N, C-alpha and C positions, 0 to 999 in steps of 0.2 A: 182541689175542691173548688166547686164552681162556687161562686160568689150570685148569693144569691137578692132580690130586687126588698128596695124600701115600699109601700104601696100604704097612705095612708087610711088611716078607716076613716068611714061616710065621717063622723063629727068630727077627723081634723080635718078636715077642709073645708079653706077660709074660699070664702069670693073673692076676700083680696088677692090667692096664689091664681083664681082661676082666671079673675080678669085680666091679674100679668103674665100668666101663662097662653091667653088666650090674644095679648095686645100685637105678638109679632104674628104675621103673614104668613109665612113660612111655618110654624107651628099649628096658625087656625089649617093652612091646608092639610095637614098632616092628620088633625083633625076630622075636616072632614073626607079624607077619604079612610078614614079607619068605620067614618059613618057608616057605610057606604057597603063597609065586608065586616065577618065576622074573622078578626086575626090576621095579622097583617106583618109578614117578614120586613124590620125598620129599612131594613134595604129596599124595598119593592115601593117604598113611596118616597123616595129623594135622589133621585139618582142620580139629579146635576148638584147633587153638593158630597160633599169632603164627608169620608168617616166620623173623624175626631165634631163635625159640624151638627150634623143626624146624632150620635151621640147628647152632643149638648143641647139640643131641639126636645131630646126623649124626655133628658133625664127629666127637663124644666116639663117638661108635663108629667109623665108622671111623680113627681116630686107634687105638685099640684093638686093629685089626686085623678086629674080628668083617663089615663091609661091606665092599666096593667099588662105588665111585663114579664113573659114566662116564658124559660129558658127550655128549645126542644132540642140537644141534639146542639149541634155546634151554630142554629139559629136562638134569633131571640123574635117572641111573635109577640104582639102589641092586639091588647081592644080595645075600645072605648068604655068607657064605664057612665054608659050611658045611662044607666037606669037611674044608678046610684047619684050623678048630679041634678038627675034632674028630680030627685024625691029630695035631696036634700037643699036646692036652688031650682023650684021650680017655672018653666020658659026660659031662662038665662042661657042654656046652651043651644035650644034651638034659637033664639031671636038672636045672637051674636053669629050662629054661624047663616042662618039668614041674609041678614046683613051685610056680612064678610061674600057668599054669594050674587049679591045684588050687585055690589064693587068689584066683583072680578069681571059682573058682563059688560060692566059701564067703562073701563081698561081700554 
């Protein structure tokens, strides 16, 4: 039996959970990659990390309501819940990701 993923409803998503999830640069990198593609296998976004670390970061993002994970065969496809986040917290995700891109270019 396949375990399904828990995804909070838009009303359950809190700004604290979103800010905590995006406080880690690795998770911001994941969100940045998911923002450019429509559904990505988790192993394709973090090839330099151990599988347990990847799972940990995706669980934090999923629990915060930032991503949706769907099992398709043996793969887990992840999508960014951008429209739901933007509707709940207008401009928040865009502002954080703009800062993230700026910080990366200054490294």
